[in-house]
C-alpha positions in Angstrom: 23.2 332.7 249.3 22.7 329.8 251.7 26.2 330.3 253.0 25.4 333.9 253.9 22.2 332.8 255.7 24.2 330.3 257.7 26.9 332.9 258.5 24.4 335.4 259.8 22.8 332.6 261.9 26.1 331.7 263.5 26.7 335.4 264.2 23.3 335.6 265.8 24.0 332.6 268.0 27.4 334.0 269.1 26.0 337.4 269.8 23.1 335.9 271.8 25.5 333.9 273.9 27.6 337.0 274.6 24.6 339.0 275.6 24.3 341.4 272.6 20.5 341.2 272.1 20.2 343.9 269.4 22.9 342.4 267.2 21.6 338.9 267.7 18.1 340.0 266.7 19.3 341.9 263.6 21.5 339.0 262.5 18.6 336.6 263.0 16.3 338.7 260.9 18.9 338.9 258.1 19.4 335.2 258.2 15.7 334.5 257.9 15.3 336.9 255.0 18.3 335.4 253.1 17.0 331.8 253.8 13.6 332.7 252.4 15.2 334.3 249.3 17.3 331.2 248.8 14.3 328.9 249.0 12.3 331.0 246.5 15.3 331.1 244.1 15.9 327.4 244.5 12.2 326.5 243.8 12.1 328.8 240.7 15.3 327.5 239.3 14.2 323.9 240.0 11.0 324.3 238.0 12.5 326.4 235.2 15.4 324.0 234.9 13.1 321.0 234.5 10.9 322.7 232.0 13.9 323.9 229.8 15.3 320.4 229.4 12.2 318.7 228.2 
């Protein structure tokens, strides 16, 4: 999931450099959403994983 967020971030940077504002904004929004989903899943799995082992 984190790799998808990084991919969309790179697409957004390239699109912004080339002047495609709409595509850059969309890719940035997708990258932000994927990064937040990744963080939430990481935190949940971290705490559930620690609880399950003890």
